[in-house]
Backbone as JSON, one array per atom type, in Angstrom:
{
  "sequence": "MISRVLSLPIRAAIVAVSFLSSGISHADDAAAKNTKCPMMTEDDVEEDSLVDFKGTPVALCCGKCERLWKADEKAAAYYVKVATELGLLPQFKGKEKELGLDTIELLPQRYCAIHTKSLVSPSSPFVEYQGQKVYFFNDKAKATWEKDPEKAAKKAIDAGVLPQLKKEA",
  "N": [[0.82, -1.2, 0.03], [1.97, 1.25, 0.86], [3.98, 1.65, -1.12], [2.26, 1.9, -3.39], [1.03, 4.34, -2.83], [3.17, 6.12, -2.68], [4.15, 5.76, -5.3], [2.22, 7.01, -6.91], [2.61, 10.03, -6.71], [5.25, 10.05, -7.64], [4.93, 9.07, -10.24], [3.19, 11.02, -11.2], [5.0, 13.09, -11.12], [6.87, 12.31, -12.87], [5.46, 12.26, -15.23], [4.69, 14.94, -15.4], [7.27, 16.17, -15.75], [8.22, 14.95, -18.12], [6.15, 16.02, -19.84], [6.52, 18.68, -19.57], [9.31, 18.88, -20.67], [8.73, 17.93, -23.31], [7.22, 19.96, -24.15], [9.12, 22.1, -24.12], [10.75, 21.23, -26.18], [9.12, 21.23, -28.33], [8.43, 23.95, -28.31], [10.91, 24.97, -29.08], [11.16, 23.84, -31.56], [8.99, 25.0, -32.83], [10.03, 27.64, -33.09], [11.92, 27.63, -35.04], [10.7, 27.82, -37.71], [11.19, 28.24, -40.43], [11.38, 26.84, -43.56], [12.64, 27.31, -46.02], [15.59, 28.57, -47.16], [16.77, 31.72, -45.84], [18.53, 33.24, -47.35], [19.54, 31.9, -49.81], [16.86, 31.65, -51.44], [15.23, 29.79, -52.61], [16.15, 27.29, -51.79], [15.99, 24.34, -49.72], [16.08, 24.19, -46.2], [18.72, 22.88, -44.06], [19.0, 20.63, -41.49], [21.21, 20.73, -39.9], [22.34, 23.24, -40.24], [22.06, 25.69, -38.58], [21.52, 29.09, -37.31], [21.55, 31.81, -35.11], [19.39, 34.49, -34.41], [19.13, 37.09, -32.4], [18.35, 35.32, -30.17], [16.47, 33.76, -31.5], [16.16, 30.78, -33.46], [17.38, 30.31, -36.76], [17.1, 28.55, -39.66], [19.28, 27.52, -42.29], [20.41, 26.9, -45.53], [22.9, 25.68, -46.16], [26.49, 25.48, -45.38], [27.84, 27.48, -46.59], [26.03, 29.76, -46.63], [25.78, 29.78, -43.85], [28.35, 30.69, -43.01], [28.44, 33.27, -44.33], [26.32, 34.55, -43.14], [27.26, 34.53, -40.37], [29.55, 36.1, -40.6], [28.83, 38.71, -40.72], [27.17, 40.8, -38.83], [25.29, 42.96, -39.23], [24.58, 42.5, -41.78], [23.2, 40.13, -41.53], [20.89, 40.83, -39.99], [19.76, 42.47, -41.88], [19.05, 40.5, -43.79], [17.17, 39.04, -42.3], [15.22, 41.0, -42.15], [14.48, 41.31, -44.84], [13.77, 38.63, -45.63], [11.79, 38.17, -43.9], [9.78, 39.9, -44.69], [9.36, 38.73, -47.09], [8.04, 36.52, -46.43], [9.57, 34.29, -45.73], [10.62, 33.89, -43.2], [8.74, 33.13, -40.85], [8.84, 33.06, -38.06], [9.68, 35.63, -37.21], [7.72, 37.38, -37.83], [5.62, 40.2, -37.09], [7.34, 40.87, -35.11], [9.12, 42.87, -35.75], [9.55, 45.55, -34.94], [10.28, 45.22, -32.2], [12.62, 43.89, -32.52], [14.18, 45.7, -33.84], [14.25, 45.69, -36.59], [12.59, 47.33, -38.04], [13.92, 49.83, -38.37], [15.68, 49.41, -40.35], [16.69, 50.21, -43.6], [15.68, 49.13, -46.63], [17.18, 48.0, -49.63], [16.5, 48.89, -53.06], [16.99, 46.82, -54.85], [16.5, 43.48, -54.16], [17.37, 40.83, -54.82], [20.28, 38.86, -56.11], [21.96, 39.77, -59.07], [22.94, 37.79, -60.58], [22.45, 35.22, -59.52], [19.4, 34.83, -59.26], [17.61, 33.96, -57.34], [18.63, 34.42, -54.9], [19.29, 36.35, -51.95], [20.46, 39.79, -51.48], [22.53, 42.15, -49.7], [23.27, 45.49, -48.15], [26.0, 45.06, -47.7], [26.97, 43.43, -49.5], [28.95, 42.25, -52.35], [29.33, 44.65, -55.02], [29.01, 46.47, -58.32], [29.21, 49.4, -60.07], [26.92, 50.37, -62.48], [25.69, 51.77, -65.14], [25.21, 54.21, -63.57], [24.19, 53.16, -61.41], [24.16, 51.21, -58.33], [24.77, 47.79, -58.55], [23.96, 44.84, -56.96], [25.52, 41.6, -55.74], [25.31, 38.25, -54.78], [27.76, 36.87, -54.0], [31.21, 37.09, -54.54], [31.97, 35.55, -56.61], [29.74, 35.52, -58.3], [29.67, 38.33, -58.97], [32.16, 38.4, -60.42], [31.18, 36.85, -62.69], [29.25, 38.55, -63.84], [30.91, 40.67, -64.53], [32.24, 39.64, -66.6], [30.54, 39.82, -68.97], [28.9, 42.35, -68.75], [26.7, 43.74, -70.18], [25.22, 41.75, -71.26], [24.53, 40.23, -69.02], [23.08, 42.09, -67.53], [20.91, 42.58, -69.04], [19.65, 40.02, -68.78], [19.16, 39.87, -66.08], [17.61, 42.21, -65.72], [15.31, 41.48, -67.33], [14.56, 39.29, -65.65], [13.59, 40.62, -63.7], [14.92, 41.5, -61.16], [16.44, 43.81, -60.96], [15.42, 46.5, -60.17], [16.38, 49.1, -60.0], [17.36, 49.77, -62.37], [16.27, 50.8, -65.62], [13.92, 49.01, -67.7], [14.33, 48.35, -70.97], [12.22, 49.31, -73.81]],
  "CA": [[0.03, 0.01, 0.14], [2.73, 2.39, 1.0], [4.62, 1.72, -2.48], [1.36, 2.4, -4.22], [0.81, 5.73, -2.46], [4.36, 6.84, -3.12], [4.24, 5.75, -6.68], [1.33, 8.1, -7.65], [3.12, 11.27, -6.85], [6.35, 9.95, -8.44], [4.32, 9.01, -11.62], [2.71, 12.41, -11.64], [6.2, 14.03, -11.24], [7.48, 11.96, -14.1], [4.54, 12.76, -16.34], [4.82, 16.41, -15.53], [8.59, 16.45, -16.13], [8.17, 14.68, -19.66], [5.26, 16.97, -20.53], [7.29, 19.92, -19.65], [10.35, 18.8, -21.61], [8.29, 17.84, -24.6], [6.75, 21.32, -24.54], [10.08, 22.91, -24.37], [11.29, 20.87, -27.42], [8.12, 21.75, -29.3], [8.63, 25.5, -28.34], [12.08, 25.23, -29.79], [10.89, 23.47, -33.03], [8.12, 26.07, -33.41], [10.58, 28.95, -33.33], [12.68, 27.44, -36.26], [9.54, 27.51, -38.7], [11.38, 28.47, -41.68], [11.78, 25.74, -44.4], [13.44, 27.79, -47.05], [16.74, 29.56, -46.78], [16.47, 33.17, -46.1], [19.6, 33.84, -48.27], [19.17, 31.3, -51.12], [15.43, 31.46, -51.15], [14.53, 28.46, -53.1], [16.87, 26.06, -51.21], [15.45, 23.91, -48.49], [17.09, 24.29, -45.12], [19.42, 21.71, -43.45], [18.81, 20.79, -39.88], [22.51, 21.17, -39.08], [22.69, 24.55, -40.49], [21.18, 26.7, -37.68], [22.31, 30.25, -36.73], [20.68, 32.44, -34.14], [19.22, 35.91, -34.52], [18.58, 37.62, -31.19], [17.8, 34.35, -29.54], [15.66, 32.86, -32.28], [16.95, 29.98, -34.34], [17.08, 30.46, -38.15], [17.64, 27.39, -40.48], [19.84, 27.8, -43.39], [20.52, 25.57, -46.41], [24.24, 25.18, -46.48], [27.63, 26.07, -44.75], [28.25, 28.79, -47.3], [25.1, 30.79, -46.07], [26.08, 30.03, -42.49], [29.64, 31.44, -42.87], [28.08, 34.57, -44.82], [25.44, 35.02, -42.0], [28.07, 34.88, -39.07], [30.47, 37.13, -40.76], [28.38, 40.24, -40.79], [25.91, 41.02, -37.94], [24.31, 43.91, -39.94], [23.92, 41.77, -43.03], [22.27, 39.13, -40.97], [19.66, 41.67, -39.61], [19.19, 42.84, -43.17], [18.64, 39.29, -44.41], [16.07, 38.75, -41.38], [14.16, 41.87, -42.47], [13.95, 41.01, -46.14], [13.19, 37.5, -45.65], [10.62, 38.21, -43.19], [8.8, 40.55, -45.62], [9.05, 37.75, -48.22], [7.43, 35.4, -45.83], [10.44, 33.16, -45.49], [11.01, 33.8, -41.73], [7.52, 33.54, -40.12], [9.39, 33.19, -36.61], [9.91, 37.09, -36.79], [6.51, 38.22, -38.2], [5.09, 40.71, -35.93], [8.41, 41.27, -34.02], [10.08, 43.64, -36.53], [9.81, 46.69, -34.1], [10.89, 44.63, -30.95], [13.84, 43.4, -32.94], [14.91, 46.75, -34.43], [14.14, 45.52, -37.98], [11.78, 48.63, -38.51], [14.86, 50.88, -38.54], [16.57, 48.93, -41.46], [16.15, 50.54, -44.88], [15.89, 48.11, -47.71], [17.56, 48.47, -51.01], [15.56, 48.55, -54.12], [17.18, 45.5, -55.29], [16.57, 42.27, -53.4], [18.0, 39.55, -55.37], [21.55, 38.86, -56.84], [21.79, 39.99, -60.6], [23.27, 36.66, -61.37], [21.82, 34.16, -58.82], [18.32, 35.47, -59.16], [16.85, 33.57, -56.1], [19.64, 34.51, -53.75], [19.24, 37.78, -51.57], [21.66, 40.75, -51.21], [22.51, 43.11, -48.68], [24.11, 46.55, -48.45], [27.45, 44.74, -47.58], [27.25, 42.4, -50.69], [29.71, 42.8, -53.49], [28.53, 45.3, -55.94], [29.51, 47.15, -59.19], [28.6, 50.58, -60.54], [26.46, 50.06, -63.72], [24.79, 52.98, -65.5], [25.22, 55.19, -62.54], [23.5, 52.59, -60.14], [24.84, 49.98, -57.7], [24.2, 46.44, -58.85], [24.54, 43.87, -55.92], [25.74, 40.41, -55.89], [25.37, 37.28, -53.71], [29.08, 36.68, -53.64], [32.36, 37.62, -55.42], [31.82, 34.7, -57.88], [28.6, 36.09, -59.15], [30.24, 39.67, -59.4], [32.99, 38.08, -61.6], [30.31, 36.38, -63.84], [28.75, 39.84, -64.22], [32.1, 41.49, -65.16], [32.61, 38.95, -68.04], [29.73, 40.39, -70.01], [27.79, 43.18, -68.21], [25.52, 44.02, -70.94], [24.34, 40.46, -71.47], [24.04, 39.89, -67.48], [22.15, 43.14, -67.22], [19.59, 42.27, -69.88], [19.04, 38.94, -68.32], [18.72, 40.35, -64.77], [16.35, 43.03, -65.89], [14.32, 40.6, -67.77], [14.12, 38.48, -64.49], [12.84, 41.51, -62.69], [15.69, 41.62, -60.23], [17.11, 44.96, -60.88], [14.37, 47.56, -60.3], [17.07, 50.27, -60.05], [17.66, 49.83, -63.9], [15.06, 50.84, -66.46], [13.78, 48.04, -68.64], [14.27, 49.1, -72.34], [11.08, 48.7, -74.5]],
  "C": [[0.85, 1.32, 0.02], [3.54, 2.8, -0.49], [3.48, 2.38, -3.52], [1.12, 3.99, -4.01], [1.99, 6.58, -3.07], [4.48, 6.89, -4.72], [3.3, 6.62, -7.49], [2.05, 9.43, -7.71], [4.46, 11.03, -7.79], [5.77, 9.82, -9.87], [3.96, 10.23, -11.99], [3.96, 13.28, -11.92], [6.84, 13.7, -12.67], [6.74, 12.21, -15.36], [4.68, 14.27, -16.51], [6.27, 16.84, -16.12], [8.64, 16.2, -17.73], [7.25, 15.58, -20.39], [6.0, 18.14, -20.64], [8.43, 20.01, -20.69], [9.93, 18.63, -22.99], [7.82, 19.14, -24.91], [7.85, 22.32, -24.85], [10.74, 22.56, -25.94], [10.37, 21.36, -28.43], [8.22, 23.26, -29.38], [9.84, 25.85, -29.22], [11.85, 24.94, -31.37], [10.04, 24.5, -33.67], [8.84, 27.42, -33.66], [11.54, 28.77, -34.54], [11.81, 27.02, -37.35], [10.02, 27.6, -40.04], [11.96, 27.13, -42.43], [12.51, 25.98, -45.55], [14.51, 28.71, -46.47], [16.45, 30.89, -47.0], [17.52, 33.9, -46.84], [19.42, 33.27, -49.6], [17.71, 30.79, -51.06], [14.75, 30.36, -51.66], [15.06, 27.22, -52.59], [16.18, 25.63, -50.02], [16.43, 23.94, -47.47], [17.5, 22.85, -44.73], [19.21, 21.7, -42.11], [19.99, 21.07, -39.18], [23.05, 22.55, -39.4], [21.81, 25.67, -39.97], [22.15, 27.79, -37.17], [21.25, 30.84, -35.73], [20.66, 33.97, -34.57], [18.46, 36.32, -33.3], [17.73, 36.7, -30.51], [16.74, 33.52, -30.22], [16.4, 32.1, -33.32], [16.44, 30.26, -35.78], [17.82, 29.18, -38.81], [18.08, 28.0, -41.79], [20.08, 26.64, -44.34], [21.85, 25.05, -46.51], [25.4, 25.91, -45.39], [28.03, 27.37, -45.4], [27.23, 29.96, -46.55], [25.39, 30.98, -44.61], [27.33, 30.9, -42.26], [29.23, 32.98, -43.35], [27.25, 35.3, -43.58], [26.28, 35.44, -40.89], [29.0, 35.76, -39.41], [30.14, 38.54, -40.66], [27.03, 40.35, -39.97], [24.78, 41.74, -38.63], [23.68, 43.29, -41.17], [22.84, 40.81, -42.59], [20.93, 39.73, -40.6], [18.93, 42.02, -40.89], [18.39, 41.64, -43.65], [17.27, 38.85, -43.62], [14.85, 39.66, -41.92], [13.5, 41.57, -43.86], [13.24, 39.71, -46.27], [11.95, 37.34, -45.02], [9.38, 38.85, -43.99], [8.47, 39.52, -46.79], [8.37, 36.45, -47.68], [8.33, 34.09, -45.67], [10.79, 32.87, -44.09], [9.71, 34.1, -40.92], [7.77, 33.62, -38.62], [9.49, 34.54, -36.29], [8.62, 37.91, -37.3], [5.99, 38.8, -37.05], [6.16, 41.28, -34.79], [9.4, 42.27, -34.64], [10.41, 44.85, -35.55], [10.59, 46.16, -32.84], [12.34, 44.38, -31.36], [14.72, 44.48, -33.71], [14.85, 46.59, -35.96], [13.37, 46.73, -38.71], [12.74, 49.69, -38.93], [15.75, 50.58, -39.87], [15.96, 49.4, -42.73], [16.61, 49.65, -45.86], [16.39, 48.74, -49.06], [16.51, 48.18, -51.87], [15.61, 47.13, -54.76], [17.29, 44.37, -54.18], [17.29, 41.2, -53.74], [19.23, 39.91, -56.05], [21.2, 39.08, -58.32], [22.09, 38.76, -61.28], [22.43, 35.44, -60.85], [20.41, 34.78, -58.42], [17.43, 35.11, -58.06], [17.68, 33.82, -54.91], [19.48, 36.05, -53.36], [20.46, 38.55, -51.45], [21.47, 41.52, -50.25], [23.45, 44.34, -48.97], [25.61, 46.15, -48.27], [27.81, 43.7, -48.66], [28.15, 43.08, -51.65], [28.9, 43.51, -54.43], [29.45, 45.97, -57.14], [28.73, 48.38, -59.5], [28.14, 50.17, -62.08], [25.36, 51.18, -64.08], [24.27, 53.86, -64.45], [24.39, 54.55, -61.34], [24.37, 51.43, -59.58], [24.01, 48.69, -58.12], [24.97, 45.41, -57.81], [24.6, 42.44, -56.35], [25.76, 39.43, -54.71], [26.77, 37.16, -53.21], [30.07, 37.3, -54.84], [32.23, 36.83, -56.68], [30.79, 35.16, -58.78], [29.0, 37.54, -59.65], [31.13, 39.27, -60.69], [32.19, 37.53, -62.75], [29.84, 37.58, -64.51], [29.67, 40.53, -65.1], [32.5, 40.92, -66.47], [31.92, 39.52, -69.16], [28.44, 41.2, -69.28], [26.63, 43.35, -68.93], [24.58, 42.86, -70.94], [23.73, 40.11, -70.03], [23.02, 40.93, -67.19], [20.89, 42.94, -67.82], [18.89, 41.16, -69.19], [18.33, 39.17, -66.92], [17.41, 41.21, -64.84], [15.06, 42.34, -66.39], [13.76, 39.59, -66.64], [13.52, 39.33, -63.56], [13.62, 41.75, -61.46], [16.5, 42.94, -60.03], [16.19, 46.26, -61.02], [15.06, 48.98, -60.35], [17.33, 50.54, -61.51], [16.29, 49.86, -64.61], [15.1, 49.73, -67.58], [13.63, 48.78, -70.06], [12.98, 48.32, -73.06], [11.27, 47.92, -75.52]]
}
């Protein structure tokens, strides 16, 4: 009888602890809601490519994005703002003011002129073209542009990723 009486509180404690711990893990899972990379926007995220933005996990698609994210705190904040506006980071929706994202001014150009589904930031590599800055996801994309700027510009304008340049009729 004594063991039955003691076992009820112990069972209740075990159930409570397991319920709380499962709640914690579900809360953590809920915070990392993004399924697409906030930098290479068409790529699915990888479970082992997680970064943190002000206490909230952000899943990325690869080590390259992880390195770029960690290299520049301002660029990371910029990516969070753009990706949240694009619906890629639902874990930040409605928290823009609280996180200071409302003070970040966005560029007219959101995507790389070469990799048209990859986002750019003010600290991304760029060139001056027709009196405007044209941004690239990385130096390799910039080098591709520089091989034939006219052809690359036409392709990027047609893709709609260079709003700072006028599309010719």
